[in-house]
C-alpha positions as CSV (number, residue, x, y, z in Angstrom):
1,M,-19.0,2.7,8.3
2,N,-16.0,0.2,8.8
3,T,-14.4,2.5,11.7
4,I,-17.7,2.6,13.5
5,V,-18.1,-1.2,12.8
6,S,-14.6,-1.3,14.3
7,L,-15.4,0.7,17.4
8,I,-18.1,-1.6,18.2
9,L,-15.8,-4.8,17.7
10,N,-13.6,-3.4,20.2
11,H,-16.6,-2.5,22.3
12,I,-17.6,-5.9,22.4
13,I,-13.9,-7.9,22.8
14,Y,-13.4,-5.5,25.7
15,I,-17.3,-6.8,27.3
16,C,-16.1,-10.2,26.9
17,I,-12.1,-9.2,28.3
18,D,-14.1,-7.7,31.4
19,S,-16.8,-10.1,32.0
20,C,-13.4,-12.9,32.0
21,R,-11.6,-10.5,34.2
22,N,-14.2,-10.5,37.3
23,I,-15.2,-13.9,36.5
24,T,-12.2,-15.3,37.9
25,T,-12.9,-16.5,41.4
26,P,-11.5,-18.8,44.5
27,T,-13.4,-21.7,42.8
28,C,-12.3,-20.8,39.1
29,P,-9.3,-18.5,39.3
30,Q,-8.8,-19.1,35.6
31,L,-11.8,-19.1,33.2
32,N,-11.2,-20.0,29.5
33,P,-7.3,-18.8,30.1
34,L,-6.4,-19.3,26.5
35,L,-9.9,-17.2,25.3
36,L,-8.7,-14.8,27.5
37,R,-5.0,-14.7,26.1
38,H,-6.7,-14.6,22.5
39,M,-9.1,-11.5,23.3
40,E,-6.1,-9.3,25.3
41,T,-3.8,-10.2,22.5
42,H,-5.9,-8.7,19.5
43,S,-7.2,-5.8,21.7
44,G,-3.9,-4.5,23.2
45,T,-5.1,-4.5,26.9
46,T,-3.7,-6.4,29.7
47,T,-5.5,-8.2,32.4
48,G,-3.4,-6.2,35.0
49,P,-4.3,-5.6,38.4
50,H,-7.8,-7.1,38.4
51,R,-7.0,-10.9,38.1
52,S,-6.9,-12.3,41.2
53,S,-4.1,-14.4,42.3
54,M,-4.4,-17.6,44.1
55,T,-0.7,-16.8,45.3
56,L,-0.2,-16.9,49.1
57,P,2.6,-15.1,50.6
58,V,4.1,-17.6,53.3
59,S,3.3,-16.7,57.0
60,A,6.7,-14.8,58.7
61,D,6.6,-17.4,61.5
62,G,5.6,-20.5,59.5
63,S,2.8,-21.1,61.6
64,E,-0.4,-23.3,60.5
65,T,-3.1,-21.1,61.8
66,A,-1.3,-18.0,60.2
67,L,-1.3,-20.0,56.9
68,I,-5.3,-20.6,57.8
69,E,-6.1,-16.8,58.8
70,Q,-4.4,-15.8,55.4
71,C,-6.1,-18.3,53.0
72,G,-9.6,-16.9,55.0
73,A,-9.1,-13.6,54.2
74,H,-8.2,-13.8,50.9
75,I,-11.5,-16.0,50.6
76,G,-13.5,-13.5,51.9
77,E,-12.0,-10.7,49.8
78,D,-12.7,-12.7,46.6
79,T,-16.0,-13.7,47.6
80,V,-16.9,-10.1,48.2
81,A,-15.6,-9.2,44.9
82,S,-17.3,-11.6,43.3
83,S,-20.8,-10.7,45.1
84,E,-20.1,-7.0,43.7
85,S,-19.4,-7.8,40.1
86,V,-22.5,-10.0,40.0
87,P,-24.4,-6.7,38.6
88,A,-22.0,-5.6,35.9
89,L,-22.4,-9.2,34.7
90,R,-25.5,-9.3,34.5
91,F,-25.5,-6.0,32.9
92,Q,-23.1,-7.2,30.4
93,K,-24.9,-10.3,29.8
94,N,-28.0,-8.5,29.0
95,T,-26.0,-6.0,26.2
96,L,-24.7,-8.3,23.6
97,P,-27.8,-10.0,22.8
98,H,-29.4,-6.4,22.0
99,L,-27.3,-5.3,19.8
100,P,-29.9,-4.3,16.6
101,V,-29.7,-7.4,14.4
102,E,-28.4,-4.7,11.5
103,I,-25.3,-3.5,13.4
104,L,-24.6,-7.5,14.1
105,A,-24.6,-8.1,10.5
106,N,-22.4,-5.3,9.5
107,I,-19.5,-6.8,12.1
108,F,-19.7,-10.2,10.4
109,M,-19.5,-8.7,7.0
110,Y,-16.8,-6.8,8.2
111,I,-15.1,-9.5,9.6
112,V,-15.6,-12.0,6.8
113,S,-14.8,-9.7,4.5
114,E,-11.3,-8.1,5.9
115,E,-8.5,-8.5,3.3
116,E,-6.6,-10.2,5.9
117,S,-8.8,-13.3,6.2
118,Y,-10.3,-13.2,2.7
119,M,-7.1,-14.4,0.5
120,G,-8.6,-17.2,-1.6
121,V,-6.8,-19.8,-0.2
122,S,-8.9,-22.5,2.1
123,N,-8.3,-23.4,5.3
124,P,-6.6,-26.2,6.8
125,R,-10.0,-27.2,7.9
126,G,-11.5,-26.0,4.8
127,A,-14.9,-24.2,7.3
128,P,-15.8,-20.5,6.1
129,A,-14.6,-17.7,8.2
130,C,-18.5,-17.0,8.7
131,L,-19.1,-20.1,10.4
132,A,-17.8,-19.3,13.6
133,A,-20.6,-16.3,14.3
134,T,-22.9,-19.7,14.7
135,H,-21.1,-20.7,17.8
136,V,-21.4,-18.2,20.0
137,C,-24.6,-17.7,21.4
138,R,-28.2,-18.4,20.2
139,Y,-29.0,-14.8,19.1
140,W,-25.5,-14.5,17.0
141,R,-26.7,-18.2,15.3
142,E,-30.2,-16.6,14.4
143,T,-28.8,-13.3,13.0
144,A,-25.7,-15.0,11.0
145,L,-28.1,-17.6,9.5
146,E,-30.6,-14.6,8.4
147,C,-27.6,-12.7,6.7
148,S,-27.6,-14.4,3.4
149,T,-25.1,-11.8,2.3
150,L,-22.6,-13.1,5.3
151,W,-22.6,-16.5,2.9
152,A,-21.8,-15.2,0.0
153,F,-18.6,-14.7,0.1
154,I,-17.0,-18.2,-1.4
155,D,-13.1,-17.6,-1.0
156,G,-11.5,-21.0,-1.0
157,V,-13.8,-22.7,0.8
158,S,-13.8,-26.7,0.6
159,A,-15.9,-29.2,-1.2
160,Q,-17.8,-30.1,1.7
161,W,-19.7,-26.8,2.9
162,L,-20.3,-25.2,-0.7
163,S,-23.7,-26.6,-0.7
164,T,-24.2,-25.3,2.8
165,M,-22.9,-21.9,1.4
166,L,-24.9,-21.8,-1.8
167,E,-28.2,-22.9,0.4
168,R,-27.6,-20.2,3.3
169,S,-26.8,-17.3,0.8
170,R,-29.9,-17.7,-0.6
171,K,-30.4,-15.3,-3.8
172,A,-27.7,-13.3,-2.5
173,A,-25.2,-11.9,-5.3
174,L,-21.8,-14.0,-4.9
175,V,-18.1,-13.0,-4.6
176,V,-16.2,-15.8,-5.6
177,I,-12.3,-16.5,-5.5
178,Y,-10.8,-19.3,-6.4
179,N,-6.7,-19.5,-5.5
180,D,-6.2,-22.8,-4.9
181,P,-3.8,-24.8,-6.6
182,K,-5.9,-28.0,-6.3
183,P,-7.9,-29.5,-9.3
184,L,-11.8,-27.9,-9.9
185,R,-13.3,-31.1,-9.1
186,Q,-11.5,-31.9,-6.3
187,C,-12.7,-28.0,-4.6
188,G,-15.9,-28.4,-5.7
189,F,-16.1,-25.5,-7.6
190,E,-17.3,-26.9,-11.3
191,K,-20.5,-26.8,-9.2
192,I,-19.8,-22.7,-8.1
193,L,-19.2,-21.5,-11.4
194,L,-22.7,-23.2,-12.3
195,Q,-23.9,-20.4,-10.2
196,L,-22.7,-17.4,-13.1
197,P,-26.1,-15.8,-13.1
198,R,-25.3,-15.0,-9.5
199,I,-21.9,-14.0,-9.3
200,K,-20.9,-10.3,-8.8
201,F,-16.8,-10.5,-8.6
202,L,-14.9,-13.6,-9.9
203,Q,-11.1,-13.7,-9.2
204,L,-9.7,-17.2,-10.7
205,C,-6.3,-18.0,-10.3
206,P,-5.9,-21.2,-11.8
207,S,-2.6,-23.6,-13.0
208,P,-2.3,-23.8,-16.8
209,P,-4.1,-27.4,-16.9
210,E,-6.9,-26.4,-15.5
211,A,-7.4,-23.1,-17.0
212,D,-9.0,-24.5,-20.5
213,R,-11.5,-26.5,-18.8
214,I,-12.6,-23.0,-17.1
215,L,-13.1,-21.1,-19.5
216,D,-15.4,-24.1,-21.0
217,C,-17.1,-23.4,-17.7
218,L,-17.9,-19.8,-17.7
219,S,-18.7,-20.2,-21.8
220,S,-21.8,-22.0,-20.4
221,L,-23.9,-19.6,-18.6
222,P,-24.8,-15.8,-18.8
223,A,-23.1,-13.3,-15.6
224,P,-25.8,-10.8,-15.7
225,L,-24.8,-9.5,-12.7
226,L,-20.7,-9.6,-13.0
227,H,-19.3,-7.0,-12.1
228,T,-15.2,-7.3,-11.8
229,F,-13.7,-10.3,-13.7
230,K,-9.6,-11.4,-12.9
231,F,-8.2,-14.4,-14.7
232,V,-4.6,-14.8,-13.7
233,V,-2.8,-18.2,-14.8
234,F,0.0,-19.2,-12.4
235,G,2.9,-20.5,-14.0
236,N,3.7,-20.9,-17.7
237,A,0.4,-20.8,-19.7
238,T,0.5,-23.2,-22.8
239,F,-3.2,-23.5,-23.6
240,A,-3.8,-21.7,-26.9
241,K,-7.9,-21.7,-25.9
242,P,-8.6,-17.3,-26.4
243,I,-10.7,-15.7,-24.2
244,S,-13.3,-14.6,-27.0
245,D,-17.3,-13.3,-27.1
246,T,-18.5,-16.9,-26.0
247,I,-17.7,-16.4,-22.6
248,F,-20.3,-15.9,-20.2
249,Q,-21.8,-16.4,-23.6
250,G,-21.6,-13.0,-24.3
251,K,-23.9,-11.9,-22.1
252,A,-22.2,-9.7,-19.2
253,P,-23.5,-6.1,-18.9
254,R,-22.5,-5.2,-15.7
255,L,-19.4,-6.3,-16.1
256,R,-16.7,-2.7,-15.5
257,S,-13.3,-4.0,-14.3
258,V,-10.9,-6.8,-16.0
259,Q,-7.5,-8.1,-15.4
260,L,-6.0,-10.7,-17.4
261,V,-2.1,-12.5,-16.6
262,Q,-0.8,-14.6,-18.6
263,C,-3.6,-16.0,-20.9
264,Y,-4.7,-15.1,-24.5
265,Y,-7.5,-13.1,-25.2
266,S,-9.6,-11.9,-28.3
267,W,-9.4,-8.2,-28.8
268,T,-12.3,-8.4,-31.3
269,S,-15.0,-9.7,-28.9
270,C,-16.8,-6.8,-27.6
271,I,-18.1,-8.1,-24.3
272,F,-15.4,-5.8,-23.2
273,S,-16.5,-2.7,-24.3
274,G,-18.1,-1.0,-21.5
275,L,-15.2,-1.6,-18.8
276,R,-14.0,1.4,-16.6
277,S,-10.7,-0.6,-15.5
278,L,-8.7,-2.9,-17.7
279,H,-5.6,-4.6,-16.9
280,I,-3.8,-6.7,-19.4
281,G,-0.4,-8.2,-17.9
282,L,2.2,-10.5,-19.7
283,S,0.4,-12.8,-22.4
284,P,1.5,-16.4,-23.9
285,K,0.6,-15.3,-27.5
286,R,1.6,-11.2,-28.4
287,S,-1.3,-9.8,-30.2
288,P,-1.1,-6.8,-32.8
289,L,-1.1,-3.4,-31.6
290,S,-3.7,-2.4,-33.5
291,Q,-6.1,-5.1,-32.1
292,I,-5.6,-3.5,-28.5
293,L,-6.1,0.1,-30.3
294,S,-9.1,-1.3,-31.5
295,A,-10.4,-2.3,-28.8
296,L,-9.6,0.7,-26.6
297,R,-11.8,2.6,-29.3
298,R,-14.8,0.4,-27.8
299,M,-14.0,1.0,-24.5
300,P,-14.8,5.4,-24.2
301,E,-15.6,5.1,-20.6
302,L,-12.4,3.4,-19.3
303,E,-11.0,5.2,-16.3
304,L,-8.3,2.6,-15.7
305,L,-5.7,1.2,-17.6
306,T,-2.6,-1.1,-17.1
307,L,-0.7,-2.6,-20.0
308,E,2.1,-5.0,-20.4
309,P,3.7,-3.8,-23.5
310,R,5.7,-6.9,-24.2
311,S,2.3,-8.7,-24.8
312,F,2.1,-6.9,-27.9
313,K,3.6,-7.0,-31.3
314,H,4.8,-3.1,-32.0
315,S,4.4,-1.6,-35.5
316,N,4.9,2.0,-37.4
317,A,2.1,1.5,-39.0
318,P,-0.4,4.1,-39.9
319,F,-3.4,3.8,-37.1
320,D,-6.2,6.5,-36.3
321,Q,-5.6,7.8,-32.9
322,V,-8.2,6.8,-30.1
323,A,-9.3,9.5,-27.4
324,L,-10.0,8.0,-23.5
325,P,-11.6,11.3,-22.2
326,R,-12.3,9.7,-19.2
327,L,-9.1,8.0,-18.5
328,R,-7.9,8.6,-14.9
329,R,-4.8,6.2,-14.7
330,M,-2.6,4.9,-17.1
331,E,0.2,2.4,-16.7
332,L,3.1,1.2,-18.5
333,S,5.5,-1.8,-16.8
334,N,8.7,-3.4,-18.2
335,S,8.7,-0.8,-21.1
336,T,11.5,0.7,-23.5
337,I,11.0,4.7,-24.2
338,H,10.5,3.5,-27.7
339,T,7.7,1.3,-27.1
340,A,6.1,3.9,-24.7
341,T,6.2,6.6,-27.3
342,S,5.1,4.6,-29.5
343,F,2.1,3.8,-27.7
344,F,0.9,7.3,-26.2
345,S,1.6,8.6,-29.9
346,H,-2.0,6.3,-31.1
347,L,-4.0,8.2,-27.7
348,V,-5.4,10.9,-26.9
349,L,-5.3,11.8,-23.2
350,P,-7.0,14.5,-20.8
351,V,-4.6,16.5,-19.5
352,D,-5.1,15.8,-16.1
353,V,-4.5,11.9,-16.4
354,R,-1.9,10.2,-14.3
355,V,0.7,8.5,-16.0
356,V,2.6,5.3,-14.5
357,L,6.1,4.1,-16.3
358,S,8.2,1.1,-15.4
359,L,11.9,1.0,-17.8
360,T,13.8,-1.3,-18.6
361,K,16.7,1.2,-19.0
362,I,17.5,4.8,-19.3
363,E,18.3,6.5,-22.9
364,S,18.7,9.9,-23.8
365,A,17.4,13.3,-22.6
366,Q,15.8,13.7,-25.8
367,S,13.8,10.5,-26.1
368,F,12.0,11.7,-22.7
369,A,11.6,14.9,-24.5
370,D,9.6,12.7,-27.2
371,L,8.3,10.7,-24.8
372,F,6.4,14.0,-22.9
373,S,5.7,15.3,-26.1
374,V,3.5,12.6,-27.2
375,I,1.7,12.0,-23.8
376,H,0.9,15.7,-23.6
377,K,-0.4,16.7,-27.0
378,N,-2.5,19.9,-25.7
379,H,0.0,22.5,-24.8
380,D,-2.8,24.4,-23.0
381,E,-1.7,26.2,-20.3
382,S,-4.6,24.8,-18.5
383,V,-2.7,21.8,-17.8
384,P,-1.9,21.1,-14.1
385,V,1.6,22.6,-12.9
386,I,4.3,20.2,-11.9
387,R,5.3,21.3,-8.1
388,S,6.8,18.8,-6.4
389,L,9.3,15.9,-7.1
390,R,10.0,12.7,-4.8
391,V,13.0,10.4,-5.6
392,S,13.6,7.4,-4.2
393,L,16.3,4.3,-4.6
394,L,14.5,1.4,-2.9
395,H,14.4,-2.4,-4.0
396,D,16.7,-1.9,-6.8
397,L,14.0,1.0,-8.6
398,F,14.4,4.2,-8.9
399,T,11.4,6.1,-8.8
400,L,10.4,9.6,-10.0
401,R,6.8,11.0,-8.9
402,F,6.1,14.4,-10.0
403,S,3.2,16.3,-7.8
404,T,0.9,19.2,-8.5
405,S,0.9,20.0,-4.7
406,I,3.8,20.0,-1.8
407,P,2.5,17.5,0.6
408,E,2.0,18.2,4.3
409,H,4.7,15.1,4.6
410,P,7.4,14.8,2.4
411,W,6.4,10.7,1.7
412,A,2.6,11.5,2.2
413,P,1.7,12.8,-0.8
414,R,-1.8,12.3,-2.3
415,D,-2.3,10.0,-5.2
416,S,-4.5,12.0,-7.0
417,D,-1.9,14.7,-7.2
418,I,0.7,12.5,-8.6
419,R,0.7,13.0,-12.1
420,L,4.2,11.3,-13.7
421,S,5.7,8.5,-12.0
422,I,8.9,6.9,-13.5
423,A,10.7,3.5,-12.4
424,F,14.2,2.8,-13.6
425,L,16.3,-0.5,-12.8
426,H,18.6,0.7,-10.2
427,N,21.7,-0.1,-12.0
428,S,21.2,1.9,-15.2
429,W,20.5,4.8,-13.6
430,I,24.1,4.9,-11.3
431,T,25.8,4.8,-14.5
432,K,24.2,8.6,-15.2
433,P,22.8,9.6,-12.2
434,D,22.3,13.3,-14.1
435,I,19.4,11.8,-15.9
436,L,17.3,12.8,-13.0
437,F,17.3,16.7,-13.9
438,D,17.4,15.9,-17.9
439,I,13.8,14.4,-17.1
440,C,13.3,17.4,-15.0
441,R,13.8,19.9,-17.7
442,M,11.7,17.7,-20.1
443,V,8.6,17.5,-18.2
444,P,6.1,20.3,-19.2
445,H,4.5,22.7,-17.4
446,R,6.9,22.6,-14.5
447,K,7.5,25.1,-11.7
448,I,9.3,22.4,-9.3
449,Q,9.6,24.1,-5.8
450,H,9.7,21.1,-3.7
451,L,12.3,18.2,-3.8
452,V,12.6,15.0,-1.3
453,A,14.8,12.5,-2.3
454,S,16.7,9.2,-1.1
455,F,19.4,7.8,-2.0
456,P,20.8,5.4,1.0
457,G,23.8,3.9,0.2
458,L,24.9,6.2,-2.9
459,D,27.5,9.2,-2.5
460,T,25.7,11.8,-4.4
461,T,28.4,14.6,-5.5
462,E,28.7,18.5,-5.5
463,E,28.5,18.2,-9.4
464,F,25.2,16.2,-9.0
465,W,24.1,18.8,-7.1
466,R,25.3,22.0,-8.8
467,T,23.6,20.5,-12.3
468,G,20.0,20.4,-10.6
469,S,20.3,23.6,-9.5
470,V,20.3,24.8,-13.3
471,D,17.4,22.6,-13.9
472,L,15.4,23.6,-10.7
473,P,16.3,26.7,-10.2
474,K,12.7,27.7,-8.5
475,L,13.8,24.8,-5.6
476,E,12.7,26.5,-2.4
477,S,12.9,23.5,-0.4
478,I,14.9,20.4,-0.2
479,H,14.2,17.1,1.9
480,L,17.1,14.3,2.2
481,D,16.3,11.0,3.8
482,D,19.3,8.3,4.5
483,T,20.8,10.3,1.9
484,P,24.5,11.7,2.3
485,I,24.8,15.5,2.4
486,Q,28.5,16.8,2.0
487,G,28.0,17.0,-1.9
488,L,25.0,19.4,-1.2
489,L,26.8,21.5,1.2
490,L,29.6,21.8,-1.0
491,A,27.6,22.8,-4.2
492,L,25.7,25.4,-1.7
493,L,29.1,27.3,-1.0
494,A,30.1,26.9,-4.5
495,R,29.4,29.4,-6.8
496,D,29.2,28.8,-10.8
497,E,31.3,30.5,-13.9
498,R,29.0,34.0,-13.2
499,R,29.5,34.1,-9.8
500,H,25.9,32.9,-9.1
501,P,25.2,30.8,-6.4
502,A,23.3,27.1,-6.1
503,Y,19.5,27.0,-5.4
504,P,19.3,30.8,-4.8
505,S,15.3,30.3,-3.9
506,L,16.1,27.9,-1.4
507,R,14.6,28.6,1.8
508,V,13.9,25.2,3.9
509,L,16.6,22.5,4.3
510,E,15.4,18.9,6.0
511,L,17.2,16.1,7.3
512,E,15.7,13.1,8.1
513,N,17.2,9.7,9.7
514,I,20.9,10.6,8.9
515,N,24.1,10.0,10.0
516,L,26.2,13.3,10.6
517,G,29.8,12.8,10.4
518,C,31.7,15.0,13.4
519,K,33.2,17.1,10.3
520,E,30.1,17.2,8.5
521,R,28.1,19.0,11.4
522,L,30.6,21.8,11.7
523,F,29.8,22.2,8.1
524,L,26.4,22.5,8.3
525,E,27.4,24.9,10.7
526,Q,29.3,27.1,8.1
527,V,27.3,26.7,5.2
528,L,24.3,28.3,6.9
529,T,26.3,31.3,8.5
530,V,27.9,31.8,5.0
531,L,24.7,31.7,3.2
532,R,23.3,34.2,5.7
533,D,25.9,36.7,5.4
534,G,26.5,36.3,1.5
535,R,22.9,36.6,0.5
536,G,21.4,38.5,3.1
537,V,18.8,35.7,3.0
538,G,19.7,32.5,2.7
539,I,18.5,29.2,4.6
540,H,15.9,30.3,7.3
541,T,14.4,26.6,8.6
542,L,16.2,23.7,8.7
543,R,14.3,20.4,10.2
544,L,16.1,17.7,12.1
545,T,14.4,14.4,12.2
546,R,15.7,10.9,13.9
547,C,19.5,12.3,12.9
548,R,22.5,10.4,14.7
549,N,25.5,12.3,16.3
550,L,23.7,15.2,16.9
551,M,23.1,16.8,20.5
552,C,21.3,19.2,22.3
553,D,24.8,21.3,22.2
554,D,25.2,21.1,18.6
555,V,21.5,22.1,17.8
556,A,22.0,25.3,20.5
557,R,24.9,26.2,18.0
558,L,22.6,25.5,14.5
559,Q,19.7,27.7,16.4
560,T,21.7,30.5,16.5
561,T,21.9,30.9,12.6
562,V,18.6,29.7,11.8
563,F,15.3,28.3,13.1
564,V,15.5,24.6,14.1
565,D,12.6,22.5,13.9
566,W,14.2,19.6,16.0
567,D,12.3,16.4,17.2
568,R,15.0,15.9,20.1
569,H,16.5,13.0,18.7
570,E,19.5,12.0,20.6
571,D,21.7,9.2,19.3
572,A,25.4,9.6,20.3
573,L,28.2,7.7,17.5
574,T,30.5,6.3,20.4
575,D,31.9,3.4,21.3
576,T,31.7,1.8,25.1
577,D,34.8,4.5,25.7
578,G,33.5,7.0,24.6
579,G,35.7,7.3,21.7
580,C,33.7,8.6,18.1
581,L,31.9,5.9,15.9
582,C,31.4,8.4,12.5
583,H,32.2,8.0,9.3
584,S,34.6,11.5,9.9
585,C,36.5,10.4,12.4
586,N,37.0,6.3,10.9
587,D,37.9,8.0,7.7
588,N,40.8,10.2,10.3
589,N,41.5,6.8,12.1
590,S,42.6,5.0,9.3
591,E,44.6,7.8,7.7
């Protein structure tokens, strides 16, 4: 539906721009230039040759008679063009008002609910976004005023517009977002919270001094339509009032999604028992682990669970396991392996659940074995098989993603296929990079055939890659992005103590966004030739994408050994005098 509405919007903008172009006349050379420029900027179109120009060429002989004749000729051309454009303008003028009301209303809704304009903070003038639709023409105004749901998006609107929004939204279910640091009374949000019985989406991000007052308002009325509730306190929350059964007067039967951050929740309450999604962030007061487990036991329909383990007091006290048969995704952030293992030991999860872990430090390989054993308690062969691994180092985080499928594009896997995602702090991984392959060895039901790796700025050694060959013997393809390749090439040439080659099943090598030194380029040719002649079957496909210091002649030499899929990106690393600037030549010059 959004695609259709976007196409209609683009069509309307195109008509408006085309109309502005054709209206340009000798008497009105630039009709609404600011509007025209704004529409062209957002539609990606340009006026180009369609706009008339009032710039008159100077006559060769400079005579006044010649200049007058030239002006007359231009005026005549513009008059004819204007006359010819009148039928088209009349058609376009009649087209816009005759859009069906339903389509026009959907367009308005699409604009109002668009993510970029729906951030929960008042605009400088405090006017709602939907107000613009009422100031275009009578037909648009009537359509906008009749669409009650258009006025139901109350998003940081200043107090002077609240009465208007509530009146025009009539009985429509409300979407309310409050991210404004100003006090409730100044923003008029106390008046909105009196509409709790009508609210279906409620996101509140108050400052700590406002949190208790908001909770009092939320406890004054039931919320029979509420589906999503987000309560995120900005700053260090010091208030002591917990969220308990008194919220919404204990009546929110349709509540399905809850996010709580920097607030204290009484886990003995039952109001959240019907949830499908629960996100518990850092809390100012830690709760016993037994309480959150008891609360989860009352959520048999839960599908998405995100927890901050630092918000709970962990203990080794015995507790009956909690089954979450419908859970699709489980995320623990800022956790140690020991804490994660303790938490998962109390849960019984589906075999196809997706697990996301953010670990504060790396521990022993055995600790990962213990973790995976409590996550996957069911060792039935029906568990999905892990077939690919993506490893990346970005923004000081080292991330591993284990997937059940091999994606068509290395960095665009389907989220539903990622069964396990683990992130570490950058510095903790550098101290022991081989832990990557230790983790792979511990992952149950693995048959990893595809590896995607991005280690910008890190020089992975031959020993690193030889260790990987032992733990990933079935690997058929390797994709390296912005990663030095010399260590891998050395490992491919070497043999272990039993004279076994590294990565015996490797058939596809993909290199992306890599600076190839002159020596590495020649070494790559040598490795491919040796693998072909020595094994009989070696790498048969080489894919090269955005590789620098690689020219057409270099690719031609590689094609004599393997099939090369090249994007024809040529970027010579040379200075103004033609000297090579690659790291291989720079190292030689420094010696």
